[in-house]
Each structure stands twice: as structure tokens, then as C-alpha cells.
VEXNU-936881 format. One line per 2 residues: number of its first residue (from 1); for each residue z, x, y of N, C-alpha, C. Coordinates in steps of 0.2 Angstrom, whole numbers, plus 5000, padded with zeros to 4 digits. Layout:
<recs>
NUM> Z,X,Y,Z,X,Y,Z,X,Y  ...
</recs>
This chain:
<recs>
1> 4958,4861,4597,4956,4854,4597,4956,4852,4604  4951,4848,4606,4950,4846,4613,4956,4842,4616
3> 4957,4843,4622,4963,4840,4625,4963,4833,4626  4957,4830,4627,4956,4823,4628,4951,4820,4623
5> 4951,4814,4622,4946,4811,4617,4939,4813,4619  4935,4815,4614,4928,4817,4616,4924,4811,4619
7> 4919,4813,4623,4915,4809,4627,4912,4804,4623  4910,4806,4616,4906,4801,4612,4910,4796,4609
9> 4917,4796,4609,4920,4790,4607,4918,4784,4610  4916,4778,4607,4914,4772,4610,4918,4770,4616
11> 4924,4770,4615,4928,4767,4621,4928,4772,4627  4928,4778,4626,4927,4783,4631,4921,4782,4635
13> 4915,4782,4631,4909,4781,4633,4908,4775,4637  4911,4769,4635,4910,4763,4638,4913,4763,4645
15> 4918,4767,4646,4921,4768,4653,4917,4772,4658  4914,4777,4655,4909,4782,4659,4903,4779,4660
17> 4900,4774,4656,4893,4772,4656,4891,4769,4663  4895,4765,4667,4893,4763,4673,4891,4769,4678
19> 4895,4774,4678,4894,4780,4682,4888,4783,4680  4886,4784,4674,4880,4787,4671,4874,4783,4673
21> 4874,4777,4672,4869,4773,4674,4867,4773,4682  4873,4773,4686,4872,4774,4693,4869,4781,4694
23> 4871,4786,4690,4868,4793,4691,4860,4793,4691  4858,4789,4686,4850,4788,4685,4847,4785,4691
25> 4850,4780,4694,4848,4776,4700,4847,4781,4706  4853,4785,4706,4853,4789,4712,4847,4795,4711
27> 4847,4797,4705,4841,4802,4704,4835,4800,4706  4833,4793,4704,4827,4790,4705,4826,4789,4713
29> 4831,4787,4716,4831,4786,4723,4829,4793,4727  4833,4798,4725,4832,4805,4728,4824,4807,4727
31> 4822,4806,4721,4815,4808,4719,4810,4804,4724  4812,4798,4725,4807,4794,4729,4807,4796,4736
33> 4813,4798,4738,4814,4800,4745,4810,4807,4746  4810,4811,4741,4806,4818,4742,4799,4816,4742
35> 4797,4812,4737,4790,4810,4737,4787,4807,4743  4791,4803,4747,4789,4800,4753,4788,4805,4758
37> 4792,4811,4758,4792,4816,4763,4788,4822,4761  4784,4821,4756,4779,4827,4755,4781,4833,4751
39> 4787,4832,4747,4789,4837,4743,4786,4837,4736  4786,4843,4733,4784,4844,4726,4790,4846,4722
41> 4791,4842,4716,4796,4844,4712,4794,4850,4708  4799,4855,4707,4797,4861,4703,4803,4861,4698
43> 4801,4865,4693,4806,4866,4687,4806,4874,4686  4812,4877,4688,4812,4884,4688,4816,4886,4682
45> 4815,4893,4680,4818,4895,4674,4826,4896,4674  4829,4894,4669,4837,4895,4669,4839,4903,4668
47> 4835,4906,4664,4836,4913,4662,4833,4918,4668  4837,4922,4671,4835,4926,4676,4838,4933,4675
49> 4834,4938,4679,4836,4945,4679,4843,4946,4682  4844,4942,4687,4851,4942,4691,4853,4935,4692
51> 4859,4933,4691,4861,4926,4691,4863,4924,4699  4862,4929,4703,4864,4929,4710,4869,4934,4712
53> 4870,4936,4718,4874,4942,4720,4879,4940,4725  4883,4935,4723,4889,4933,4727,4895,4935,4724
55> 4900,4937,4728,4906,4941,4726,4910,4936,4721  4911,4930,4722,4915,4926,4718,4912,4921,4714
57> 4905,4922,4713,4902,4917,4708,4901,4921,4701  4903,4918,4696,4903,4921,4689,4898,4918,4684
59> 4894,4922,4681,4889,4920,4677,4890,4921,4670  4886,4917,4666,4885,4918,4658,4880,4923,4657
61> 4881,4928,4653,4876,4933,4651,4874,4932,4644  4868,4934,4642,4865,4933,4636,4860,4939,4635
63> 4857,4940,4629,4853,4945,4627,4846,4942,4625  4841,4945,4628,4834,4943,4626,4832,4948,4621
65> 4830,4946,4615,4828,4950,4610,4821,4950,4609  4817,4956,4610,4810,4956,4609,4808,4956,4602
67> 4801,4956,4601,4799,4956,4594,4800,4963,4590  4801,4968,4594,4803,4975,4591,4811,4976,4591
69> 4814,4970,4592,4822,4970,4592,4825,4974,4598  4820,4975,4603,4823,4978,4609,4827,4973,4613
71> 4832,4975,4616,4837,4970,4620,4836,4971,4627  4837,4965,4631,4837,4965,4638,4842,4960,4640
73> 4846,4962,4645,4852,4958,4647,4849,4953,4652  4850,4947,4651,4848,4941,4656,4854,4937,4657
75> 4853,4933,4662,4859,4928,4664,4857,4921,4665  4861,4917,4664,4860,4910,4666,4861,4909,4673
77> 4856,4906,4677,4857,4906,4684,4863,4902,4687  4866,4905,4692,4871,4901,4696,4868,4896,4701
79> 4861,4897,4702,4857,4894,4707,4850,4895,4706  4845,4890,4708,4838,4892,4707,4835,4895,4713
81> 4840,4897,4718,4837,4900,4724,4832,4905,4724  4833,4910,4720,4829,4916,4719,4822,4914,4717
83> 4822,4909,4712,4815,4907,4709,4812,4902,4714  4815,4898,4718,4812,4894,4723,4809,4898,4728
85> 4813,4903,4730,4810,4907,4736,4804,4911,4734  4803,4913,4727,4797,4916,4725,4791,4911,4725
87> 4793,4904,4724,4788,4899,4725,4786,4898,4732  4790,4899,4737,4788,4899,4744,4784,4905,4745
89> 4785,4911,4743,4781,4917,4744,4774,4915,4741  4774,4912,4735,4767,4910,4732,4763,4905,4736
91> 4766,4902,4741,4762,4897,4745,4765,4890,4745  4770,4888,4741,4772,4881,4742,4776,4881,4748
93> 4776,4875,4751,4779,4874,4758,4785,4869,4758  4785,4864,4753,4790,4859,4753,4792,4858,4745
95> 4797,4860,4743,4799,4860,4736,4806,4858,4735  4807,4854,4729,4814,4853,4727,4815,4854,4720
97> 4821,4855,4717,4822,4857,4710,4829,4853,4708  4829,4849,4703,4835,4846,4700,4837,4852,4695
99> 4841,4857,4697,4842,4862,4693,4848,4862,4689  4848,4863,4683,4854,4864,4679,4856,4871,4680
101> 4863,4872,4682,4865,4879,4683,4872,4880,4680  4874,4886,4680,4879,4888,4675,4884,4893,4679
103> 4890,4891,4679,4895,4895,4683,4901,4896,4678  4903,4902,4677,4909,4903,4673,4915,4903,4677
105> 4921,4903,4674,4928,4902,4677,4928,4896,4681  4925,4891,4681,4925,4885,4685,4926,4879,4681
107> 4932,4875,4682,4933,4869,4678,4938,4865,4682  4937,4859,4683,4942,4855,4687,4939,4848,4689
109> 4942,4844,4693,4940,4838,4695,4933,4838,4698  4932,4844,4702,4925,4844,4706,4921,4850,4703
111> 4923,4853,4698,4920,4859,4695,4918,4858,4687  4913,4861,4685,4911,4860,4678,4907,4866,4677
113> 4907,4870,4671,4903,4876,4670,4896,4875,4669  4894,4869,4668,4886,4867,4668,4886,4861,4672
115> 4882,4861,4678,4881,4856,4682,4874,4856,4685  4873,4851,4690,4866,4850,4693,4866,4852,4700
117> 4862,4857,4702,4861,4858,4709,4855,4855,4711  4855,4851,4717,4848,4849,4720,4847,4853,4725
119> 4842,4857,4725,4840,4862,4730,4833,4860,4733  4832,4861,4739,4826,4859,4742,4825,4864,4748
121> 4818,4866,4749,4816,4871,4754,4810,4868,4758  4811,4870,4765,4805,4868,4769,4803,4875,4773
123> 4797,4876,4771,4794,4882,4775,4792,4880,4782  4794,4885,4787,4793,4884,4794,4797,4879,4797
125> 4802,4877,4794,4807,4872,4797,4813,4875,4799  4816,4872,4805,4823,4874,4807,4828,4872,4802
127> 4833,4875,4802,4839,4873,4797,4842,4866,4799  4841,4865,4806,4844,4858,4808,4840,4852,4805
129> 4834,4853,4803,4830,4848,4799,4834,4846,4793  4837,4851,4789,4841,4850,4783,4847,4846,4784
131> 4850,4846,4790,4855,4842,4792,4853,4834,4791  4847,4833,4794,4845,4826,4794,4843,4824,4786
133> 4840,4829,4783,4838,4828,4776,4845,4826,4772  4850,4830,4772,4856,4829,4769,4859,4822,4770
135> 4859,4820,4776,4862,4813,4778,4857,4808,4775  4851,4809,4776,4846,4804,4773,4847,4803,4765
137> 4848,4808,4762,4849,4807,4755,4856,4804,4753  4861,4806,4757,4867,4802,4755,4867,4795,4756
139> 4863,4793,4762,4862,4786,4763,4858,4783,4757  4853,4786,4755,4849,4783,4749,4853,4782,4743
141> 4858,4787,4742,4862,4786,4736,4867,4780,4737  4869,4779,4743,4874,4774,4744,4870,4767,4743
143> 4864,4767,4746,4860,4761,4746,4858,4759,4739  4856,4763,4735,4854,4762,4728,4860,4759,4723
145> 4866,4761,4725,4871,4759,4721,4875,4753,4724  4873,4751,4730,4876,4745,4734,4883,4747,4737
147> 4884,4753,4740,4890,4754,4743,4889,4756,4750  4894,4754,4754,4894,4756,4761,4898,4762,4763
149> 4902,4764,4758,4907,4770,4759,4907,4774,4753  4908,4781,4754,4909,4786,4749,4917,4786,4748
151> 4919,4788,4742,4927,4788,4742,4929,4794,4737  4934,4797,4738,4937,4802,4734,4945,4803,4735
153> 4949,4802,4731,4956,4803,4731,4959,4800,4738  4957,4794,4739,4960,4790,4744,4957,4791,4751
155> 4952,4795,4751,4948,4797,4757,4941,4793,4757  4939,4791,4763,4933,4787,4763,4928,4790,4768
157> 4922,4790,4767,4917,4792,4773,4911,4787,4773  4909,4785,4778,4903,4781,4779,4897,4785,4780
159> 4893,4785,4775,4887,4789,4776,4882,4787,4781  4883,4780,4783,4878,4777,4788,4880,4778,4795
161> 4886,4781,4796,4888,4783,4803,4886,4789,4805  4885,4790,4812,4883,4797,4814,4888,4802,4812
163> 4885,4807,4809,4890,4813,4806,4893,4817,4812  4899,4819,4810,4903,4824,4815,4900,4830,4814
165> 4898,4834,4819,4896,4841,4819,4900,4845,4823  4902,4851,4820,4907,4855,4823,4906,4862,4820
167> 4906,4867,4825,4905,4874,4823,4911,4877,4820  4911,4882,4816,4916,4885,4813,4921,4888,4818
169> 4918,4891,4824,4923,4893,4829,4927,4887,4832  4924,4882,4833,4927,4876,4836,4933,4873,4831
171> 4931,4873,4825,4935,4871,4819,4941,4875,4819  4941,4882,4819,4946,4887,4819,4951,4886,4825
173> 4948,4885,4831,4951,4884,4837,4955,4877,4837  4952,4872,4835,4955,4865,4835,4960,4864,4830
175> 4959,4866,4824,4963,4865,4818,4968,4870,4816  4967,4877,4818,4971,4882,4817,4973,4886,4823
177> 4971,4884,4829,4972,4888,4835,4971,4895,4834  4965,4897,4831,4963,4904,4829,4957,4905,4833
179> 4956,4912,4835,4950,4914,4839,4946,4917,4833  4941,4914,4830,4937,4916,4824,4932,4922,4827
181> 4929,4920,4832,4923,4924,4835,4926,4931,4837  4932,4931,4840,4936,4937,4842,4937,4942,4837
183> 4936,4940,4830,4938,4944,4825,4931,4947,4822  4926,4946,4825,4919,4948,4823,4916,4952,4828
185> 4913,4958,4826,4909,4962,4831,4904,4966,4827  4898,4965,4829,4892,4969,4826,4891,4966,4819
187> 4892,4960,4818,4891,4957,4811,4896,4958,4806  4902,4962,4808,4907,4964,4804,4913,4960,4806
189> 4918,4959,4801,4924,4956,4802,4930,4961,4803  4934,4960,4808,4940,4964,4809,4946,4961,4805
191> 4947,4964,4800,4952,4961,4795,4959,4961,4798  4961,4966,4801,4968,4965,4804,4969,4960,4810
193> 4964,4960,4814,4964,4955,4819,4964,4948,4816  4960,4946,4811,4960,4940,4808,4967,4938,4804
195> 4970,4944,4801,4976,4943,4798,4981,4941,4803  4981,4944,4809,4986,4942,4814,4985,4934,4816
197> 4979,4932,4817,4977,4925,4819,4980,4921,4813  4978,4923,4807,4980,4918,4802,4988,4918,4801
199> 4991,4923,4801,4999,4923,4800,5002,4919,4806  4999,4919,4812,5002,4915,4817,5001,4908,4816
201> 4996,4906,4812,4995,4899,4810,4999,4896,4804  5003,4901,4801,5007,4900,4795,5003,4901,4788
203> 4998,4904,4788,4994,4905,4782,4997,4912,4779  4999,4912,4773,5001,4918,4770,4996,4923,4768
205> 4996,4929,4770,4991,4934,4769,4994,4940,4764  4990,4942,4759,4992,4947,4755,4989,4954,4758
207> 4993,4959,4756,4991,4966,4758,4984,4968,4757  4981,4966,4751,4975,4968,4749,4969,4963,4751
209> 4971,4958,4755,4966,4953,4757,4961,4956,4762  4955,4954,4760,4949,4957,4765,4948,4951,4770
211> 4944,4953,4775,4942,4948,4780,4940,4942,4777  4936,4942,4772,4933,4936,4769,4938,4932,4765
213> 4943,4936,4762,4948,4932,4759,4952,4928,4764  4954,4931,4769,4958,4928,4775,4954,4922,4777
215> 4948,4923,4779,4944,4918,4781,4944,4912,4777  4943,4913,4770,4943,4908,4765,4950,4904,4765
217> 4955,4908,4766,4962,4905,4765,4963,4900,4771  4961,4902,4777,4962,4898,4783,4957,4892,4782
219> 4951,4893,4780,4947,4887,4779,4950,4882,4774  4952,4884,4769,4955,4880,4764,4961,4876,4766
221> 4965,4880,4769,4972,4877,4771,4972,4873,4777  4968,4875,4782,4969,4872,4789,4963,4868,4791
223> 4957,4870,4788,4951,4867,4791,4949,4861,4787  4947,4863,4780,4944,4858,4776,4948,4851,4775
225> 4955,4852,4775,4959,4845,4774,4958,4841,4781  4956,4844,4786,4955,4840,4793,4948,4837,4794
227> 4944,4839,4790,4937,4837,4791,4936,4830,4789  4931,4827,4792,4929,4820,4791,4934,4815,4793
229> 4939,4817,4798,4943,4812,4801,4939,4806,4804  4942,4800,4803,4938,4794,4805,4933,4792,4801
231> 4933,4794,4794,4929,4791,4789,4921,4793,4790  4920,4799,4793,4913,4801,4794,4911,4807,4790
233> 4905,4808,4788,4903,4814,4785,4903,4820,4791  4905,4826,4789,4905,4832,4793,4900,4837,4792
235> 4897,4840,4797,4893,4845,4796,4896,4851,4800  4898,4856,4796,4901,4862,4798,4896,4868,4799
237> 4895,4870,4805,4889,4874,4806,4891,4881,4810  4886,4885,4810,4886,4892,4813,4892,4896,4810
239> 4891,4897,4803,4896,4901,4799,4896,4909,4802  4901,4912,4802,4901,4919,4804,4897,4923,4799
241> 4894,4928,4802,4889,4932,4799,4892,4936,4792  4898,4938,4792,4901,4940,4786,4901,4935,4780
243> 4900,4929,4782,4900,4923,4777,4893,4920,4776  4888,4924,4777,4881,4922,4777,4877,4926,4773
245> 4878,4927,4766,4875,4932,4763,4867,4932,4762  4864,4926,4763,4857,4925,4762,4854,4921,4768
247> 4858,4920,4774,4856,4917,4780,4854,4922,4785  4850,4920,4789,4848,4924,4795,4853,4923,4801
249> 4854,4928,4805,4858,4927,4811,4855,4922,4816  4859,4919,4819,4857,4914,4825,4854,4919,4830
251> 4848,4917,4833,4845,4921,4838,4849,4923,4843  4850,4929,4845,4854,4932,4851,4861,4933,4849
253> 4863,4932,4843,4870,4932,4841,4871,4938,4836  4877,4941,4837,4879,4946,4832,4885,4944,4828
255> 4887,4937,4829,4893,4935,4826,4892,4929,4821  4887,4925,4822,4886,4919,4818,4879,4919,4815
257> 4878,4915,4810,4872,4914,4806,4870,4907,4806  4864,4905,4805,4861,4899,4804,4863,4896,4797
259> 4869,4894,4796,4871,4891,4790,4876,4885,4791  4875,4880,4787,4880,4875,4788,4882,4872,4781
261> 4888,4869,4781,4890,4865,4775,4891,4858,4776  4890,4854,4771,4890,4847,4772,4896,4844,4768
263> 4901,4840,4772,4907,4838,4769,4907,4830,4769  4910,4827,4764,4912,4820,4764,4918,4819,4760
265> 4923,4815,4763,4929,4814,4759,4933,4820,4758  4932,4826,4762,4935,4832,4760,4932,4836,4755
267> 4926,4834,4752,4923,4837,4747,4916,4841,4750  4916,4847,4748,4910,4851,4750,4904,4848,4746
269> 4899,4846,4749,4893,4843,4746,4887,4848,4746  4886,4851,4751,4880,4855,4752,4881,4861,4756
271> 4876,4866,4755,4877,4873,4758,4870,4875,4760  4868,4876,4766,4862,4877,4769,4861,4883,4773
273> 4855,4886,4773,4853,4892,4777,4847,4891,4780  4846,4894,4786,4839,4897,4788,4839,4904,4785
275> 4834,4904,4781,4834,4910,4776,4832,4916,4779  4836,4921,4776,4835,4928,4778,4829,4931,4775
277> 4824,4934,4779,4818,4937,4776,4818,4945,4777  4823,4948,4780,4823,4955,4781,4825,4958,4774
279> 4821,4961,4771,4822,4964,4764,4827,4969,4765  4827,4974,4769,4832,4979,4770,4839,4976,4771
281> 4840,4971,4775,4846,4968,4777,4849,4965,4771  4844,4961,4767,4846,4957,4761,4849,4962,4756
283> 4845,4968,4755,4847,4973,4750,4854,4975,4752  4856,4977,4758,4862,4979,4760,4868,4974,4759
285> 4866,4968,4760,4871,4962,4759,4873,4961,4752  4867,4962,4748,4868,4961,4740,4873,4967,4738
287> 4871,4973,4740,4875,4979,4738,4882,4978,4740  4884,4976,4746,4890,4975,4748,4894,4970,4744
289> 4891,4964,4743,4894,4959,4739,4896,4961,4732  4891,4965,4729,4892,4968,4722,4898,4973,4722
291> 4898,4977,4727,4904,4982,4728,4910,4978,4728  4911,4973,4732,4917,4969,4732,4918,4965,4725
293> 4913,4963,4722,4914,4960,4715,4917,4965,4711  4914,4971,4711,4917,4976,4706,4924,4978,4708
295> 4926,4978,4714,4932,4980,4716,4937,4974,4714  4935,4968,4715,4940,4962,4714,4940,4960,4706
297> 4934,4960,4704,4933,4957,4697,4931,4962,4691  4930,4968,4693,4928,4973,4689,4921,4972,4685
299> 4916,4969,4689,4910,4968,4686,4905,4967,4692  4898,4968,4690,4893,4968,4695,4887,4965,4692
301> 4882,4962,4695,4876,4960,4693,4870,4964,4696  4865,4964,4692,4859,4968,4695,4856,4964,4701
303> 4852,4968,4705,4848,4965,4710,4841,4964,4707  4839,4958,4709,4832,4956,4706,4827,4959,4711
305> 4824,4965,4709,4819,4968,4713,4813,4964,4715  4811,4960,4710,4805,4955,4710,4807,4950,4716
307> 4813,4948,4717,4815,4943,4722,4814,4947,4729  4816,4953,4729,4816,4957,4736,4808,4958,4737
309> 4804,4959,4732,4797,4960,4734,4794,4953,4736  4796,4948,4733,4794,4941,4736,4796,4940,4743
311> 4802,4942,4744,4805,4940,4751,4801,4943,4756  4798,4949,4755,4794,4953,4760,4788,4949,4762
313> 4786,4944,4758,4780,4940,4760,4782,4932,4761  4788,4931,4760,4790,4924,4760,4790,4922,4768
315> 4787,4916,4769,4787,4913,4776,4794,4911,4778  4795,4911,4785,4801,4908,4787,4803,4901,4784
317> 4809,4900,4782,4810,4894,4779,4817,4892,4779  4819,4886,4778,4826,4884,4777,4827,4880,4770
319> 4833,4881,4768,4834,4879,4761,4842,4876,4760  4843,4872,4756,4849,4869,4755,4851,4868,4747
321> 4857,4869,4745,4859,4867,4738,4864,4862,4739  4863,4856,4736,4868,4850,4736,4870,4849,4729
323> 4877,4848,4728,4880,4847,4722,4878,4839,4720  4873,4838,4715,4871,4832,4714,4876,4828,4710
325> 4880,4831,4706,4886,4827,4702,4891,4825,4707  4892,4829,4712,4897,4827,4717,4895,4821,4721
327> 4888,4821,4723,4885,4816,4726,4886,4809,4723  4885,4810,4716,4886,4804,4712,4893,4802,4712
329> 4898,4806,4711,4905,4805,4711,4907,4801,4718  4905,4803,4723,4907,4800,4730,4904,4793,4730
331> 4897,4793,4728,4894,4786,4729,4897,4781,4724  4900,4783,4718,4902,4778,4713,4910,4778,4713
333> 4913,4782,4717,4920,4782,4716,4923,4785,4710  4919,4789,4706,4922,4793,4701,4927,4798,4703
335> 4932,4799,4699,4938,4804,4700,4937,4811,4698  4933,4811,4693,4931,4818,4690,4924,4819,4688
337> 4922,4825,4689,4915,4827,4688,4912,4825,4681  4917,4826,4676,4914,4825,4669,4913,4817,4668
339> 4915,4813,4672,4914,4806,4672,4906,4804,4673  4903,4809,4677,4896,4807,4679,4891,4812,4676
341> 4893,4816,4671,4889,4820,4667,4888,4817,4660  4882,4816,4658,4881,4813,4651,4885,4816,4645
343> 4884,4823,4645,4887,4826,4639,4891,4832,4642  4897,4831,4644,4901,4837,4647,4903,4842,4642
345> 4904,4848,4644,4906,4853,4640,4913,4852,4637  4914,4852,4630,4920,4850,4627,4925,4856,4629
347> 4931,4853,4632,4937,4857,4633,4940,4859,4627  4943,4865,4626,4947,4867,4620,4954,4869,4622
</recs>
């Protein structure tokens, strides 16, 4: 039996309805902003050969059955990224997708197994342009629902204020007293050196933690809770290369990539890249991520060869994925993601 009264109970729905109506207003405002800025809305397929090749993202699998009863394994996408980049290769230059996506093993106040990612891409644009885009869309969401501040769990952020911008290296130094870049050489992370830095800051390390595991622990325990001080939106940028699976390296650097994440009220809202277009490098990164996935989770996903073929002709571009449901939450003050989803997946 469900743990909570179902969403369709009239009393439950009445409490959720203001958030849902606000969701529609925000979606309309977002679409209007994209139209004003020359973007085309696309609708990409949910069924994919590969759901994505990130170590800690988990997909839903299904079988496509052909007319001769032949079976082919497909996956519900964790992101529309591969499909959108194929459209860039096809010649589109400014696109966005309100994409329903699916991630297994995720449920909580900010996580839902089926949710909406708002992704957009600009061919020929620097990734810093997406910083401005993200701030503009947050402001559009706030304006349409008549609020001056985002809120979540007692924290507030003013989307109209100038955002705070901080590199990962500066954040590790300021909030953890750790030398992040000193643990990276030739694009690879020195696990033992980062472990020593983390333990010195009081972060507990397990014997089998990788460099990426330790990075994530320090980020979650020491960095993220300190972001957005003073009620501002935070842009955390120049991620280390070992944490940039689909982003290109910053020119002249073998340590950091052109990647940023957008935070408000301590909540991660968006993840952006200057897109990697080196096919050989992308294949290597995918293979490494899947080796790690198999080691940690005892599963791996196929590589979409069609995507790599498209990547070979895709122009230089920048792209971002923004959690639309989370944007609605922050703009309306909702406490749980299922409050802003019309028909949430029933818990059992």
C-alpha cells in the first residue's frame, strides 16, 4: 500500500494545485524566453540505445520486440543529451527540449524517478553564455509567479541579484582548506593525495574510495552547504577534468574543464558544459566510466556508436541541463518535488 494518501485524493490535490498551476506559468514563461532568443523547441525520443554513460546514473531498461519477435534491449533516457547533440550535427544551432527523463534508484525531496530536464544548446557559443541564460530563466520564473526570492528549507536566494561565481579550486581552498588542483596531473586525479587533503579537513574516507568518490564527499560535506551565502545564486565553475565526462578541457589546461553548475538555496539546479567533440577522447571517457560502473554497481550500459559518429561532425557548442521541477520548487516554495509534478510515481 502507498505510504501517503494518493495524489488524486481531492484534499491532497487541492493542496498541490497552486504549485501545479505555477508550474504551467513558469513553463510558458520559459518557452517565451526561448522564442525571444531564437531557439527552436525539439522533442527527442525517450527510448535510446544507451541511456547515458555516467558511473552513478541508473537507467530503466526495456525490450523492443520486432515483428518477427526479435528482441533488442533499449533504455529510457537519463537525459536527452545524445539526441540533442545529434540534432546539432544535423544543422540545428539553438535548440531546447522539455524532456521527460528517467533515473532509477533515485527518490527523495529533490529526486523523483521520472522528472523533467530542461536542456538547451547553443552552437558556436562559449559556455559562459549559458551562465547568463540560466540566470535569465530563473528571473523569468520568479517574475511570472510574483516572487522576489527563491526558497528551500529555510534558505533563500535572490535570483535578481548578481550571482556569486567561484571556481572549484577556490571553493575547495576557501571552504575545505584543500589544494584541489594539486591532486590533478595530466587530466587524472591522484587518489592518495586527495585522500590526505580530505582527511585533514575531517572528511571520512573509505579504503576503496576512488579520487572521484573523495571529490564528491568533500563537495557534499564541505562545499555545497556553504554555497549561496548572502542569499545569492552561485555559479560553481571550472570543474576538474576527472569530473567532466562530456566537457572539453579549458584551453591551455590539463587540470580543469569548461563545466559549471548552478546552485540556489543549496540546491543544484543546472549542469553545463562546453561540449567535447573529440571522438577518441569521448570514447575513452565513456569506457572508463563504464568500467567504474561495473566495478561499483556490477552493470554497464552500451556506447551509442551513432552518437559518436554524430559527434565527429557536430560543431563546437555549449549545452546545459536544468532541473525544471526543482526550478518550480524554488520559485514556489514547495518542500518536495512530488508537490510540483502533476502525477507523481506512486510509492509502495
